[in-house]
C-alpha positions in Angstrom: -4.8 5.2 3.1 -5.0 5.2 6.8 -4.6 1.6 7.8 -4.9 2.2 11.5 -8.6 1.4 11.4 -8.6 -0.9 8.3 -10.2 -4.3 8.7 -9.6 -7.4 6.7 -13.0 -8.7 5.7 -13.0 -12.5 5.3 -15.6 -13.7 2.8 -16.8 -17.1 1.7 -15.0 -18.7 -1.3 -18.3 -19.7 -2.9 -19.9 -16.3 -2.6 -19.5 -15.8 -6.4 -21.8 -18.8 -6.9 -24.6 -17.3 -4.8 -27.8 -17.0 -7.0 -28.1 -13.2 -6.5 -24.5 -12.7 -7.2 -24.8 -14.9 -10.4 -27.7 -12.7 -11.5 -25.6 -9.6 -11.0 -22.7 -11.1 -13.0 -25.0 -12.1 -15.8 -26.5 -8.6 -16.0 -23.6 -6.3 -15.3 -20.6 -8.6 -15.9 -17.4 -8.0 -14.0 -18.3 -4.3 -13.6 -21.2 -5.4 -11.3 -18.7 -7.4 -9.2 -16.5 -4.4 -8.8 -19.4 -2.1 -7.9 -20.6 -4.6 -5.3 -17.2 -4.8 -3.6 -16.7 -1.1 -3.8 -20.0 -0.6 -2.0 -19.1 -3.3 0.6 -15.8 -1.5 1.3 -17.6 1.9 1.6 -20.2 0.5 3.9 -17.5 -1.1 6.0 -16.0 2.3 6.6 -19.2 3.6 8.1 -19.8 3.5 11.9 -23.3 1.9 11.4 -22.4 0.1 8.1 -25.1 2.0 6.3 -24.9 4.6 3.5 -27.4 7.2 2.4 -28.7 6.5 -1.1 -27.9 10.1 -2.0 -24.2 9.2 -2.2 -24.7 6.8 -5.0 -24.1 9.4 -7.8 -20.9 10.6 -6.0 -19.6 7.0 -5.6 -20.4 6.3 -9.3 -18.4 9.4 -10.4 -15.5 8.8 -8.0 -15.1 5.1 -9.1 -15.8 5.6 -12.8 -19.0 3.7 -12.8 -22.4 4.7 -14.3 -25.1 5.9 -11.8 -27.4 3.4 -13.6 -25.1 0.5 -12.8 -24.6 1.5 -9.1 -28.4 2.0 -8.6 -29.0 -1.4 -10.2 -26.6 -3.1 -7.8 -28.2 -1.4 -4.8 -31.9 -1.5 -5.8 -32.3 -4.4 -8.3 -30.4 -7.2 -6.6 -31.2 -8.7 -3.2 -27.6 -8.1 -2.1 -28.5 -4.9 -0.3 -31.4 -3.9 2.0 -33.0 -0.5 1.9 -34.3 1.2 5.0 -35.8 4.6 4.3 -33.0 6.6 2.7 -30.2 4.2 3.7 -28.9 1.0 2.3 -26.8 -1.7 3.9 -25.6 -5.3 3.5 -27.0 -7.8 6.0 -24.0 -10.1 5.3 -21.5 -7.3 6.0 -23.4 -6.1 9.1 -23.3 -9.7 10.6 -19.6 -10.1 9.8 -18.7 -6.7 11.3 -20.8 -7.5 14.4 -18.6 -10.7 14.8 -15.4 -8.7 14.3 -16.6 -6.0 16.8 -17.3 -8.7 19.4 -13.9 -10.3 18.8 -12.1 -7.0 19.2 -14.0 -6.3 22.4 -13.1 -9.7 23.8 -9.5 -9.2 22.8 -9.4 -5.7 24.4 -11.0 -7.0 27.6 -8.5 -9.8 27.7 -5.6 -7.4 27.1 -6.8 -5.1 29.9 -7.2 -8.0 32.3 -3.7 -9.3 31.4 -2.2 -5.8 31.9 -4.0 -5.4 35.3 -2.6 -8.8 36.4 0.9 -7.8 35.3 0.7 -4.5 37.2 -0.6 -6.3 40.3 2.3 -8.8 40.1 4.8 -6.0 39.7 3.3 -4.0 42.6 3.4 -7.2 44.7 7.1 -7.8 43.9 8.0 -4.2 44.5 6.3 -4.1 48.0 8.1 -7.3 49.1 11.5 -6.0 48.1 11.1 -2.6 49.9 11.2 -4.2 53.4 
């Protein structure tokens, strides 16, 4: 696994008690829980955090789940939203937006700090040349 672009996704401790999640657990047991998090991880790897519904059978096969169960998690719960031929998680999209903003702020801060350091070094070098 390439960890250079891996993110840690913090999630709420009480998420398992969410009513939609409870319905999923009641219907699909722990398999539904696993399918949900597999989908979240796959969505998180996408640039726009969306997946084409056509990949559902492929994901089911790859992760040893039934197509019926994966379709159920995507279409029959309110845990995912469907837009045309794509599905996504509003919760994931919001969390990734926060992470993206934080990364941008940190990057800008790092660049500003580097520019200041270079400026200070250049100022020190010009005064010692005289």
